[in-house]
PQR file with spaces between the fields and no chain letter, atoms N, CA, C, O and H, PARSE charges and radii, in Angstrom:
ATOM       1  N    UNK     1       6.613    6.874   -4.550 -0.4000 1.5000
ATOM       2  CA   UNK     1       6.405    5.832   -3.574 -0.0000 2.0000
ATOM       3  C    UNK     1       6.527    6.397   -2.166  0.5500 1.7000
ATOM       4  O    UNK     1       5.814    5.963   -1.261 -0.5500 1.4000
ATOM       5  N    UNK     2       7.402    7.339   -1.976 -0.4000 1.5000
ATOM       6  CA   UNK     2       7.545    7.963   -0.664 -0.0000 2.0000
ATOM       7  C    UNK     2       6.295    8.740   -0.295  0.5500 1.7000
ATOM       8  O    UNK     2       5.900    8.762    0.870 -0.5500 1.4000
ATOM       9  H    UNK     2       7.981    7.692   -2.711  0.4000 1.0000
ATOM      10  N    UNK     3       5.663    9.381   -1.283 -0.4000 1.5000
ATOM      11  CA   UNK     3       4.430   10.124   -1.019 -0.0000 2.0000
ATOM      12  C    UNK     3       3.317    9.186   -0.566  0.5500 1.7000
ATOM      13  O    UNK     3       2.544    9.523    0.331 -0.5500 1.4000
ATOM      14  H    UNK     3       5.984    9.363   -2.230  0.4000 1.0000
ATOM      15  N    UNK     4       3.234    8.019   -1.179 -0.4000 1.5000
ATOM      16  CA   UNK     4       2.229    7.038   -0.766 -0.0000 2.0000
ATOM      17  C    UNK     4       2.507    6.579    0.666  0.5500 1.7000
ATOM      18  O    UNK     4       1.581    6.413    1.459 -0.5500 1.4000
ATOM      19  H    UNK     4       3.862    7.745   -1.908  0.4000 1.0000
ATOM      20  N    UNK     5       3.764    6.379    0.988 -0.4000 1.5000
ATOM      21  CA   UNK     5       4.133    5.937    2.330 -0.0000 2.0000
ATOM      22  C    UNK     5       3.751    6.965    3.376  0.5500 1.7000
ATOM      23  O    UNK     5       3.164    6.621    4.402 -0.5500 1.4000
ATOM      24  H    UNK     5       4.516    6.515    0.343  0.4000 1.0000
ATOM      25  N    UNK     6       4.075    8.209    3.129 -0.4000 1.5000
ATOM      26  CA   UNK     6       3.760    9.275    4.089 -0.0000 2.0000
ATOM      27  C    UNK     6       2.247    9.445    4.222  0.5500 1.7000
ATOM      28  O    UNK     6       1.732    9.585    5.331 -0.5500 1.4000
ATOM      29  H    UNK     6       4.553    8.488    2.296  0.4000 1.0000
ATOM      30  N    UNK     7       1.541    9.433    3.101 -0.4000 1.5000
ATOM      31  CA   UNK     7       0.085    9.571    3.144 -0.0000 2.0000
ATOM      32  C    UNK     7      -0.562    8.403    3.881  0.5500 1.7000
ATOM      33  O    UNK     7      -1.490    8.600    4.664 -0.5500 1.4000
ATOM      34  H    UNK     7       1.960    9.320    2.200  0.4000 1.0000
ATOM      35  N    UNK     8      -0.076    7.191    3.634 -0.4000 1.5000
ATOM      36  CA   UNK     8      -0.617    6.010    4.316 -0.0000 2.0000
ATOM      37  C    UNK     8      -0.380    6.086    5.815  0.5500 1.7000
ATOM      38  O    UNK     8      -1.257    5.740    6.607 -0.5500 1.4000
ATOM      39  H    UNK     8       0.679    7.031    2.997  0.4000 1.0000
ATOM      40  N    UNK     9       0.794    6.533    6.201 -0.4000 1.5000
ATOM      41  CA   UNK     9       1.090    6.667    7.628 -0.0000 2.0000
ATOM      42  C    UNK     9       0.176    7.706    8.267  0.5500 1.7000
ATOM      43  O    UNK     9      -0.295    7.512    9.388 -0.5500 1.4000
ATOM      44  H    UNK     9       1.507    6.814    5.558  0.4000 1.0000
ATOM      45  N    UNK    10      -0.077    8.806    7.566 -0.4000 1.5000
ATOM      46  CA   UNK    10      -0.950    9.849    8.097 -0.0000 2.0000
ATOM      47  C    UNK    10      -2.374    9.328    8.277  0.5500 1.7000
ATOM      48  O    UNK    10      -3.003    9.587    9.303 -0.5500 1.4000
ATOM      49  H    UNK    10       0.306    8.964    6.656  0.4000 1.0000
ATOM      50  N    UNK    11      -2.882    8.601    7.293 -0.4000 1.5000
ATOM      51  CA   UNK    11      -4.232    8.061    7.408 -0.0000 2.0000
ATOM      52  C    UNK    11      -4.292    7.018    8.524  0.5500 1.7000
ATOM      53  O    UNK    11      -5.277    6.962    9.260 -0.5500 1.4000
ATOM      54  H    UNK    11      -2.371    8.391    6.460  0.4000 1.0000
ATOM      55  N    UNK    12      -3.268    6.206    8.657 -0.4000 1.5000
ATOM      56  CA   UNK    12      -3.240    5.227    9.737 -0.0000 2.0000
ATOM      57  C    UNK    12      -3.163    5.931   11.099  0.5500 1.7000
ATOM      58  O    UNK    12      -3.820    5.527   12.058 -0.5500 1.4000
ATOM      59  H    UNK    12      -2.468    6.252    8.058  0.4000 1.0000
ATOM      60  N    UNK    13      -2.360    6.976   11.162 -0.4000 1.5000
ATOM      61  CA   UNK    13      -2.135    7.690   12.411 -0.0000 2.0000
ATOM      62  C    UNK    13      -3.397    8.389   12.917  0.5500 1.7000
ATOM      63  O    UNK    13      -3.543    8.595   14.121 -0.5500 1.4000
ATOM      64  H    UNK    13      -1.826    7.305   10.382  0.4000 1.0000
ATOM      65  N    UNK    14      -4.307    8.754   12.018 -0.4000 1.5000
ATOM      66  CA   UNK    14      -5.486    9.490   12.466 -0.0000 2.0000
ATOM      67  C    UNK    14      -6.375    8.657   13.377  0.5500 1.7000
ATOM      68  O    UNK    14      -7.205    9.216   14.094 -0.5500 1.4000
ATOM      69  H    UNK    14      -4.188    8.587   11.039  0.4000 1.0000
ATOM      70  N    UNK    15      -6.225    7.344   13.370 -0.4000 1.5000
ATOM      71  CA   UNK    15      -7.043    6.502   14.241 -0.0000 2.0000
ATOM      72  C    UNK    15      -6.779    6.800   15.712  0.5500 1.7000
ATOM      73  O    UNK    15      -7.637    6.561   16.562 -0.5500 1.4000
ATOM      74  H    UNK    15      -5.551    6.890   12.788  0.4000 1.0000
ATOM      75  N    UNK    16      -5.619    7.310   16.005 -0.4000 1.5000
ATOM      76  CA   UNK    16      -5.305    7.627   17.389 -0.0000 2.0000
ATOM      77  C    UNK    16      -5.950    8.923   17.856  0.5500 1.7000
ATOM      78  O    UNK    16      -6.158    9.114   19.054 -0.5500 1.4000
ATOM      79  H    UNK    16      -4.922    7.505   15.315  0.4000 1.0000
ATOM      80  N    UNK    17      -6.268    9.816   16.922 -0.4000 1.5000
ATOM      81  CA   UNK    17      -6.681   11.157   17.306 -0.0000 2.0000
ATOM      82  C    UNK    17      -8.096   11.544   16.883  0.5500 1.7000
ATOM      83  O    UNK    17      -8.633   12.504   17.435 -0.5500 1.4000
ATOM      84  H    UNK    17      -6.098    9.661   15.948  0.4000 1.0000
ATOM      85  N    UNK    18      -8.716   10.865   15.955 -0.4000 1.5000
ATOM      86  CA   UNK    18      -9.992   11.345   15.420 -0.0000 2.0000
ATOM      87  C    UNK    18     -11.180   10.499   15.833  0.5500 1.7000
ATOM      88  O    UNK    18     -12.263   10.654   15.268 -0.5500 1.4000
ATOM      89  H    UNK    18      -8.279   10.085   15.507  0.4000 1.0000
ATOM      90  N    UNK    19     -11.018    9.636   16.773 -0.4000 1.5000
ATOM      91  CA   UNK    19     -12.157    8.841   17.193 -0.0000 2.0000
ATOM      92  C    UNK    19     -13.202    9.778   17.786  0.5500 1.7000
ATOM      93  O    UNK    19     -12.905   10.552   18.696 -0.5500 1.4000
ATOM      94  H    UNK    19     -10.138    9.511   17.233  0.4000 1.0000
ATOM      95  N    UNK    20     -14.414    9.707   17.273 -0.4000 1.5000
ATOM      96  CA   UNK    20     -15.495   10.550   17.769 -0.0000 2.0000
ATOM      97  C    UNK    20     -15.535   11.933   17.146  0.5500 1.7000
ATOM      98  O    UNK    20     -16.242   12.804   17.653 -0.5500 1.4000
ATOM      99  H    UNK    20     -14.655    9.079   16.533  0.4000 1.0000
ATOM     100  N    UNK    21     -14.808   12.167   16.071 -0.4000 1.5000
ATOM     101  CA   UNK    21     -14.816   13.471   15.409 -0.0000 2.0000
ATOM     102  C    UNK    21     -16.044   13.594   14.522  0.5500 1.7000
ATOM     103  O    UNK    21     -16.842   12.664   14.407 -0.5500 1.4000
ATOM     104  H    UNK    21     -14.234   11.460   15.659  0.4000 1.0000
ATOM     105  N    UNK    22     -16.179   14.736   13.907 -0.4000 1.5000
ATOM     106  CA   UNK    22     -17.354   15.006   13.079 -0.0000 2.0000
ATOM     107  C    UNK    22     -17.330   14.197   11.786  0.5500 1.7000
ATOM     108  O    UNK    22     -16.326   13.578   11.434 -0.5500 1.4000
ATOM     109  H    UNK    22     -15.531   15.492   14.000  0.4000 1.0000
ATOM     110  N    UNK    23     -18.460   14.220   11.094 -0.4000 1.5000
ATOM     111  CA   UNK    23     -18.571   13.482    9.836 -0.0000 2.0000
ATOM     112  C    UNK    23     -17.634   14.066    8.773  0.5500 1.7000
ATOM     113  O    UNK    23     -17.136   13.328    7.923 -0.5500 1.4000
ATOM     114  H    UNK    23     -19.276   14.723   11.380  0.4000 1.0000
ATOM     115  N    UNK    24     -17.391   15.370    8.811 -0.4000 1.5000
ATOM     116  CA   UNK    24     -16.491   15.993    7.842 -0.0000 2.0000
ATOM     117  C    UNK    24     -15.070   15.478    7.958  0.5500 1.7000
ATOM     118  O    UNK    24     -14.403   15.246    6.950 -0.5500 1.4000
ATOM     119  H    UNK    24     -17.795   15.969    9.502  0.4000 1.0000
ATOM     120  N    UNK    25     -14.603   15.299    9.188 -0.4000 1.5000
ATOM     121  CA   UNK    25     -13.250   14.774    9.403 -0.0000 2.0000
ATOM     122  C    UNK    25     -13.170   13.335    8.907  0.5500 1.7000
ATOM     123  O    UNK    25     -12.204   12.948    8.249 -0.5500 1.4000
ATOM     124  H    UNK    25     -15.145   15.487   10.008  0.4000 1.0000
ATOM     125  N    UNK    26     -14.197   12.546    9.229 -0.4000 1.5000
ATOM     126  CA   UNK    26     -14.211   11.161    8.763 -0.0000 2.0000
ATOM     127  C    UNK    26     -14.272   11.092    7.236  0.5500 1.7000
ATOM     128  O    UNK    26     -13.647   10.217    6.637 -0.5500 1.4000
ATOM     129  H    UNK    26     -14.982   12.861    9.763  0.4000 1.0000
ATOM     130  N    UNK    27     -15.008   11.992    6.605 -0.4000 1.5000
ATOM     131  CA   UNK    27     -15.092   12.019    5.150 -0.0000 2.0000
ATOM     132  C    UNK    27     -13.736   12.382    4.536  0.5500 1.7000
ATOM     133  O    UNK    27     -13.328   11.797    3.533 -0.5500 1.4000
ATOM     134  H    UNK    27     -15.516   12.703    7.091  0.4000 1.0000
ATOM     135  N    UNK    28     -13.043   13.345    5.141 -0.4000 1.5000
ATOM     136  CA   UNK    28     -11.731   13.745    4.620 -0.0000 2.0000
ATOM     137  C    UNK    28     -10.742   12.581    4.664  0.5500 1.7000
ATOM     138  O    UNK    28     -10.000   12.358    3.707 -0.5500 1.4000
ATOM     139  H    UNK    28     -13.374   13.819    5.957  0.4000 1.0000
ATOM     140  N    UNK    29     -10.732   11.840    5.770 -0.4000 1.5000
ATOM     141  CA   UNK    29      -9.819   10.704    5.864 -0.0000 2.0000
ATOM     142  C    UNK    29     -10.272    9.554    4.969  0.5500 1.7000
ATOM     143  O    UNK    29      -9.435    8.800    4.474 -0.5500 1.4000
ATOM     144  H    UNK    29     -11.335   12.021    6.548  0.4000 1.0000
ATOM     145  N    UNK    30     -11.577    9.404    4.751 -0.4000 1.5000
ATOM     146  CA   UNK    30     -12.060    8.397    3.820 -0.0000 2.0000
ATOM     147  C    UNK    30     -11.618    8.691    2.394  0.5500 1.7000
ATOM     148  O    UNK    30     -11.209    7.786    1.668 -0.5500 1.4000
ATOM     149  H    UNK    30     -12.257   10.017    5.153  0.4000 1.0000
ATOM     150  N    UNK    31     -11.698    9.948    1.996 -0.4000 1.5000
ATOM     151  CA   UNK    31     -11.240   10.349    0.667 -0.0000 2.0000
ATOM     152  C    UNK    31      -9.737   10.148    0.540  0.5500 1.7000
ATOM     153  O    UNK    31      -9.256    9.682   -0.493 -0.5500 1.4000
ATOM     154  H    UNK    31     -12.030   10.684    2.586  0.4000 1.0000
ATOM     155  N    UNK    32      -8.991   10.500    1.591 -0.4000 1.5000
ATOM     156  CA   UNK    32      -7.538   10.301    1.564 -0.0000 2.0000
ATOM     157  C    UNK    32      -7.201    8.816    1.418  0.5500 1.7000
ATOM     158  O    UNK    32      -6.257    8.455    0.715 -0.5500 1.4000
ATOM     159  H    UNK    32      -9.383   10.878    2.430  0.4000 1.0000
ATOM     160  N    UNK    33      -7.971    7.965    2.078 -0.4000 1.5000
ATOM     161  CA   UNK    33      -7.741    6.527    1.964 -0.0000 2.0000
ATOM     162  C    UNK    33      -7.955    6.054    0.532  0.5500 1.7000
ATOM     163  O    UNK    33      -7.170    5.259    0.016 -0.5500 1.4000
ATOM     164  H    UNK    33      -8.738    8.258    2.649  0.4000 1.0000
ATOM     165  N    UNK    34      -9.007    6.537   -0.110 -0.4000 1.5000
ATOM     166  CA   UNK    34      -9.267    6.148   -1.498 -0.0000 2.0000
ATOM     167  C    UNK    34      -8.189    6.683   -2.435  0.5500 1.7000
ATOM     168  O    UNK    34      -7.800    6.004   -3.384 -0.5500 1.4000
ATOM     169  H    UNK    34      -9.644    7.183    0.309  0.4000 1.0000
ATOM     170  N    UNK    35      -7.704    7.899   -2.174 -0.4000 1.5000
ATOM     171  CA   UNK    35      -6.650    8.468   -3.013 -0.0000 2.0000
ATOM     172  C    UNK    35      -5.336    7.716   -2.862  0.5500 1.7000
ATOM     173  O    UNK    35      -4.524    7.703   -3.788 -0.5500 1.4000
ATOM     174  H    UNK    35      -8.020    8.451   -1.403  0.4000 1.0000
ATOM     175  N    UNK    36      -5.116    7.099   -1.727 -0.4000 1.5000
ATOM     176  CA   UNK    36      -3.921    6.283   -1.517 -0.0000 2.0000
ATOM     177  C    UNK    36      -4.082    4.935   -2.207  0.5500 1.7000
ATOM     178  O    UNK    36      -3.114    4.387   -2.734 -0.5500 1.4000
ATOM     179  H    UNK    36      -5.775    7.109   -0.975  0.4000 1.0000
ATOM     180  N    UNK    37      -5.289    4.401   -2.206 -0.4000 1.5000
ATOM     181  CA   UNK    37      -5.542    3.082   -2.764 -0.0000 2.0000
ATOM     182  C    UNK    37      -5.303    2.999   -4.265  0.5500 1.7000
ATOM     183  O    UNK    37      -4.846    1.969   -4.760 -0.5500 1.4000
ATOM     184  H    UNK    37      -6.076    4.846   -1.778  0.4000 1.0000
ATOM     185  N    UNK    38      -5.605    4.066   -4.993 -0.4000 1.5000
ATOM     186  CA   UNK    38      -5.471    4.035   -6.453 -0.0000 2.0000
ATOM     187  C    UNK    38      -4.012    3.896   -6.885  0.5500 1.7000
ATOM     188  O    UNK    38      -3.706    2.971   -7.637 -0.5500 1.4000
ATOM     189  H    UNK    38      -5.976    4.903   -4.591  0.4000 1.0000
ATOM     190  N    UNK    39      -3.085    4.773   -6.448 -0.4000 1.5000
ATOM     191  CA   UNK    39      -1.701    4.575   -6.890 -0.0000 2.0000
ATOM     192  C    UNK    39      -1.056    3.303   -6.334  0.5500 1.7000
ATOM     193  O    UNK    39      -0.155    2.737   -6.954 -0.5500 1.4000
ATOM     194  H    UNK    39      -3.333    5.524   -5.837  0.4000 1.0000
ATOM     195  N    UNK    40      -1.518    2.862   -5.172 -0.4000 1.5000
ATOM     196  CA   UNK    40      -0.993    1.616   -4.623 -0.0000 2.0000
ATOM     197  C    UNK    40      -1.405    0.437   -5.495  0.5500 1.7000
ATOM     198  O    UNK    40      -0.594   -0.452   -5.759 -0.5500 1.4000
ATOM     199  H    UNK    40      -2.250    3.322   -4.669  0.4000 1.0000
ATOM     200  N    UNK    41      -2.651    0.422   -5.941 -0.4000 1.5000
ATOM     201  CA   UNK    41      -3.107   -0.634   -6.843 -0.0000 2.0000
ATOM     202  C    UNK    41      -2.359   -0.625   -8.158  0.5500 1.7000
ATOM     203  O    UNK    41      -1.994   -1.679   -8.678 -0.5500 1.4000
ATOM     204  H    UNK    41      -3.309    1.143   -5.727  0.4000 1.0000
ATOM     205  N    UNK    42      -2.127    0.573   -8.703 -0.4000 1.5000
ATOM     206  CA   UNK    42      -1.365    0.686   -9.949 -0.0000 2.0000
ATOM     207  C    UNK    42       0.049    0.151   -9.755  0.5500 1.7000
ATOM     208  O    UNK    42       0.584   -0.552  -10.613 -0.5500 1.4000
ATOM     209  H    UNK    42      -2.424    1.429   -8.281  0.4000 1.0000
ATOM     210  N    UNK    43       0.641    0.490   -8.627 -0.4000 1.5000
ATOM     211  CA   UNK    43       2.003    0.034   -8.334 -0.0000 2.0000
ATOM     212  C    UNK    43       2.065   -1.494   -8.260  0.5500 1.7000
ATOM     213  O    UNK    43       2.998   -2.097   -8.789 -0.5500 1.4000
ATOM     214  H    UNK    43       0.207    1.061   -7.930  0.4000 1.0000
ATOM     215  N    UNK    44       1.103   -2.112   -7.623 -0.4000 1.5000
ATOM     216  CA   UNK    44       1.104   -3.564   -7.481 -0.0000 2.0000
ATOM     217  C    UNK    44       0.893   -4.238   -8.838  0.5500 1.7000
ATOM     218  O    UNK    44       1.546   -5.235   -9.145 -0.5500 1.4000
ATOM     219  H    UNK    44       0.345   -1.622   -7.193  0.4000 1.0000
ATOM     220  N    UNK    45      -0.027   -3.688   -9.660 -0.4000 1.5000
ATOM     221  CA   UNK    45      -0.224   -4.254  -11.001 -0.0000 2.0000
ATOM     222  C    UNK    45       1.029   -4.077  -11.865  0.5500 1.7000
ATOM     223  O    UNK    45       1.356   -4.951  -12.669 -0.5500 1.4000
ATOM     224  H    UNK    45      -0.558   -2.877   -9.411  0.4000 1.0000
ATOM     225  N    UNK    46       1.723   -2.963  -11.705 -0.4000 1.5000
ATOM     226  CA   UNK    46       2.988   -2.783  -12.427 -0.0000 2.0000
ATOM     227  C    UNK    46       4.004   -3.852  -12.035  0.5500 1.7000
ATOM     228  O    UNK    46       4.697   -4.404  -12.890 -0.5500 1.4000
ATOM     229  H    UNK    46       1.458   -2.253  -11.052  0.4000 1.0000
ATOM     230  N    UNK    47       4.086   -4.137  -10.749 -0.4000 1.5000
ATOM     231  CA   UNK    47       5.008   -5.180  -10.292 -0.0000 2.0000
ATOM     232  C    UNK    47       4.624   -6.530  -10.879  0.5500 1.7000
ATOM     233  O    UNK    47       5.495   -7.282  -11.316 -0.5500 1.4000
ATOM     234  H    UNK    47       3.523   -3.689  -10.055  0.4000 1.0000
ATOM     235  N    UNK    48       3.326   -6.849  -10.896 -0.4000 1.5000
ATOM     236  CA   UNK    48       2.882   -8.136  -11.429 -0.0000 2.0000
ATOM     237  C    UNK    48       3.168   -8.243  -12.926  0.5500 1.7000
ATOM     238  O    UNK    48       3.575   -9.305  -13.398 -0.5500 1.4000
ATOM     239  H    UNK    48       2.619   -6.238  -10.541  0.4000 1.0000
ATOM     240  N    UNK    49       2.963   -7.165  -13.675 -0.4000 1.5000
ATOM     241  CA   UNK    49       3.250   -7.194  -15.102 -0.0000 2.0000
ATOM     242  C    UNK    49       4.754   -7.291  -15.373  0.5500 1.7000
ATOM     243  O    UNK    49       5.172   -7.907  -16.354 -0.5500 1.4000
ATOM     244  H    UNK    49       2.633   -6.302  -13.292  0.4000 1.0000
ATOM     245  N    UNK    50       5.552   -6.691  -14.514 -0.4000 1.5000
ATOM     246  CA   UNK    50       6.997   -6.808  -14.663 -0.0000 2.0000
ATOM     247  C    UNK    50       7.435   -8.258  -14.506  0.5500 1.7000
ATOM     248  O    UNK    50       8.269   -8.748  -15.267 -0.5500 1.4000
ATOM     249  H    UNK    50       5.212   -6.191  -13.717  0.4000 1.0000
ATOM     250  N    UNK    51       6.877   -8.931  -13.530 -0.4000 1.5000
ATOM     251  CA   UNK    51       7.210  -10.339  -13.318 -0.0000 2.0000
ATOM     252  C    UNK    51       6.674  -11.183  -14.474  0.5500 1.7000
ATOM     253  O    UNK    51       7.343  -12.118  -14.915 -0.5500 1.4000
ATOM     254  H    UNK    51       6.199   -8.534  -12.911  0.4000 1.0000
ATOM     255  N    UNK    52       5.475  -10.865  -14.970 -0.4000 1.5000
ATOM     256  CA   UNK    52       4.864  -11.639  -16.053 -0.0000 2.0000
ATOM     257  C    UNK    52       5.669  -11.536  -17.341  0.5500 1.7000
ATOM     258  O    UNK    52       5.880  -12.541  -18.020 -0.5500 1.4000
ATOM     259  H    UNK    52       4.932  -10.105  -14.611  0.4000 1.0000
ATOM     260  N    UNK    53       6.123  -10.331  -17.684 -0.4000 1.5000
ATOM     261  CA   UNK    53       6.833  -10.130  -18.941 -0.0000 2.0000
ATOM     262  C    UNK    53       8.341  -10.378  -18.823  0.5500 1.7000
ATOM     263  O    UNK    53       9.033  -10.493  -19.835 -0.5500 1.4000
ATOM     264  H    UNK    53       5.952   -9.515  -17.132  0.4000 1.0000
ATOM     265  N    UNK    54       8.834  -10.458  -17.621 -0.4000 1.5000
ATOM     266  CA   UNK    54      10.267  -10.659  -17.437 -0.0000 2.0000
ATOM     267  C    UNK    54      10.616  -12.131  -17.362  0.5500 1.7000
ATOM     268  O    UNK    54       9.745  -13.000  -17.397 -0.5500 1.4000
ATOM     269  H    UNK    54       8.271  -10.365  -16.800  0.4000 1.0000
ATOM     270  N    UNK    55      11.876  -12.383  -17.260 -0.4000 1.5000
ATOM     271  CA   UNK    55      12.359  -13.759  -17.115 -0.0000 2.0000
ATOM     272  C    UNK    55      12.932  -13.912  -15.711  0.5500 1.7000
ATOM     273  O    UNK    55      14.118  -13.687  -15.474 -0.5500 1.4000
ATOM     274  H    UNK    55      12.583  -11.677  -17.232  0.4000 1.0000
ATOM     275  N    UNK    56      12.069  -14.294  -14.805 -0.4000 1.5000
ATOM     276  CA   UNK    56      12.450  -14.396  -13.403 -0.0000 2.0000
ATOM     277  C    UNK    56      13.092  -15.754  -13.162  0.5500 1.7000
ATOM     278  O    UNK    56      12.534  -16.795  -13.509 -0.5500 1.4000
ATOM     279  H    UNK    56      11.105  -14.476  -14.998  0.4000 1.0000
ATOM     280  N    UNK    57      14.273  -15.722  -12.564 -0.4000 1.5000
ATOM     281  CA   UNK    57      14.934  -16.958  -12.138 -0.0000 2.0000
ATOM     282  C    UNK    57      14.627  -17.141  -10.660  0.5500 1.7000
ATOM     283  O    UNK    57      14.861  -16.235   -9.859 -0.5500 1.4000
ATOM     284  H    UNK    57      14.726  -14.877  -12.282  0.4000 1.0000
ATOM     285  N    UNK    58      14.116  -18.281  -10.301 -0.4000 1.5000
ATOM     286  CA   UNK    58      13.748  -18.537   -8.916 -0.0000 2.0000
ATOM     287  C    UNK    58      14.949  -19.043   -8.138  0.5500 1.7000
ATOM     288  O    UNK    58      15.056  -20.225   -7.812 -0.5500 1.4000
ATOM     289  H    UNK    58      13.926  -19.017  -10.951  0.4000 1.0000
ATOM     290  N    UNK    59      15.850  -18.113   -7.853 -0.4000 1.5000
ATOM     291  CA   UNK    59      17.031  -18.445   -7.061 -0.0000 2.0000
ATOM     292  C    UNK    59      16.680  -18.283   -5.577  0.5500 1.7000
ATOM     293  O    UNK    59      15.566  -17.884   -5.237 -0.5500 1.4000
ATOM     294  H    UNK    59      15.764  -17.153   -8.118  0.4000 1.0000
ATOM     295  N    UNK    60      17.605  -18.584   -4.731 -0.4000 1.5000
ATOM     296  CA   UNK    60      17.363  -18.558   -3.285 -0.0000 2.0000
ATOM     297  C    UNK    60      16.895  -17.186   -2.793  0.5500 1.7000
ATOM     298  O    UNK    60      15.938  -17.139   -2.020 -0.5500 1.4000
ATOM     299  H    UNK    60      18.510  -18.908   -5.007  0.4000 1.0000
ATOM     300  N    UNK    61      17.510  -16.068   -3.194 -0.4000 1.5000
ATOM     301  CA   UNK    61      17.042  -14.781   -2.663 -0.0000 2.0000
ATOM     302  C    UNK    61      15.594  -14.452   -3.031  0.5500 1.7000
ATOM     303  O    UNK    61      14.857  -13.930   -2.194 -0.5500 1.4000
ATOM     304  H    UNK    61      18.287  -16.107   -3.822  0.4000 1.0000
ATOM     305  N    UNK    62      15.172  -14.747   -4.261 -0.4000 1.5000
ATOM     306  CA   UNK    62      13.801  -14.413   -4.626 -0.0000 2.0000
ATOM     307  C    UNK    62      12.807  -15.361   -3.947  0.5500 1.7000
ATOM     308  O    UNK    62      11.705  -14.942   -3.592 -0.5500 1.4000
ATOM     309  H    UNK    62      15.770  -15.171   -4.940  0.4000 1.0000
ATOM     310  N    UNK    63      13.173  -16.602   -3.766 -0.4000 1.5000
ATOM     311  CA   UNK    63      12.300  -17.517   -3.036 -0.0000 2.0000
ATOM     312  C    UNK    63      12.165  -17.089   -1.577  0.5500 1.7000
ATOM     313  O    UNK    63      11.075  -17.141   -1.008 -0.5500 1.4000
ATOM     314  H    UNK    63      14.067  -16.942   -4.055  0.4000 1.0000
ATOM     315  N    UNK    64      13.263  -16.672   -0.981 -0.4000 1.5000
ATOM     316  CA   UNK    64      13.223  -16.194    0.404 -0.0000 2.0000
ATOM     317  C    UNK    64      12.314  -14.969    0.511  0.5500 1.7000
ATOM     318  O    UNK    64      11.501  -14.880    1.431 -0.5500 1.4000
ATOM     319  H    UNK    64      14.149  -16.630   -1.443  0.4000 1.0000
ATOM     320  N    UNK    65      12.448  -14.025   -0.427 -0.4000 1.5000
ATOM     321  CA   UNK    65      11.624  -12.817   -0.406 -0.0000 2.0000
ATOM     322  C    UNK    65      10.153  -13.135   -0.615  0.5500 1.7000
ATOM     323  O    UNK    65       9.293  -12.572    0.063 -0.5500 1.4000
ATOM     324  H    UNK    65      13.109  -14.098   -1.174  0.4000 1.0000
ATOM     325  N    UNK    66       9.861  -14.022   -1.536 -0.4000 1.5000
ATOM     326  CA   UNK    66       8.470  -14.395   -1.804 -0.0000 2.0000
ATOM     327  C    UNK    66       7.839  -15.073   -0.592  0.5500 1.7000
ATOM     328  O    UNK    66       6.697  -14.777   -0.239 -0.5500 1.4000
ATOM     329  H    UNK    66      10.559  -14.480   -2.087  0.4000 1.0000
ATOM     330  N    UNK    67       8.574  -15.976    0.045 -0.4000 1.5000
ATOM     331  CA   UNK    67       8.026  -16.645    1.224 -0.0000 2.0000
ATOM     332  C    UNK    67       7.869  -15.674    2.395  0.5500 1.7000
ATOM     333  O    UNK    67       6.944  -15.814    3.195 -0.5500 1.4000
ATOM     334  H    UNK    67       9.502  -16.216   -0.242  0.4000 1.0000
ATOM     335  N    UNK    68       8.762  -14.698    2.499 -0.4000 1.5000
ATOM     336  CA   UNK    68       8.630  -13.687    3.549 -0.0000 2.0000
ATOM     337  C    UNK    68       7.340  -12.896    3.343  0.5500 1.7000
ATOM     338  O    UNK    68       6.614  -12.632    4.302 -0.5500 1.4000
ATOM     339  H    UNK    68       9.513  -14.585    1.849  0.4000 1.0000
ATOM     340  N    UNK    69       7.053  -12.518    2.097 -0.4000 1.5000
ATOM     341  CA   UNK    69       5.827  -11.777    1.824 -0.0000 2.0000
ATOM     342  C    UNK    69       4.589  -12.626    2.100  0.5500 1.7000
ATOM     343  O    UNK    69       3.577  -12.109    2.575 -0.5500 1.4000
ATOM     344  H    UNK    69       7.643  -12.732    1.319  0.4000 1.0000
ATOM     345  N    UNK    70       4.660  -13.904    1.811 -0.4000 1.5000
ATOM     346  CA   UNK    70       3.515  -14.784    2.082 -0.0000 2.0000
ATOM     347  C    UNK    70       3.270  -14.948    3.586  0.5500 1.7000
ATOM     348  O    UNK    70       2.129  -15.058    4.032 -0.5500 1.4000
ATOM     349  H    UNK    70       5.481  -14.323    1.425  0.4000 1.0000
ATOM     350  N    UNK    71       4.346  -14.961    4.344 -0.4000 1.5000
ATOM     351  CA   UNK    71       4.196  -15.153    5.787 -0.0000 2.0000
ATOM     352  C    UNK    71       3.833  -13.884    6.541  0.5500 1.7000
ATOM     353  O    UNK    71       3.288  -13.956    7.643 -0.5500 1.4000
ATOM     354  H    UNK    71       5.273  -14.871    3.981  0.4000 1.0000
ATOM     355  N    UNK    72       4.128  -12.718    5.963 -0.4000 1.5000
ATOM     356  CA   UNK    72       3.864  -11.475    6.708 -0.0000 2.0000
ATOM     357  C    UNK    72       2.490  -10.947    6.470  0.5500 1.7000
ATOM     358  O    UNK    72       2.121   -9.912    7.026 -0.5500 1.4000
ATOM     359  H    UNK    72       4.571  -12.660    5.068  0.4000 1.0000
C-alpha cells in the first residue's frame, strides 16, 4: 500500500514539472498511471468483499467513517 501511495504521489507531482514535455515523457507517466490503477482497483474490491462476507456492525465509529468518505 505504501508503494501505491508513493507512486501515486509521483504521478500526481509530475503535473507541476512536465507540462509541455515530449510524447515519450507523457507516455511514461500514462503507463505509470495505469500500473497504479490496477492494484488500487484490486485493493478496493478486496475491501468490498471483506465487508460483504463479514458481519459488520453499524456502530457510531463506522457510520462516522462511512459518512466522512461520502463527503470527501
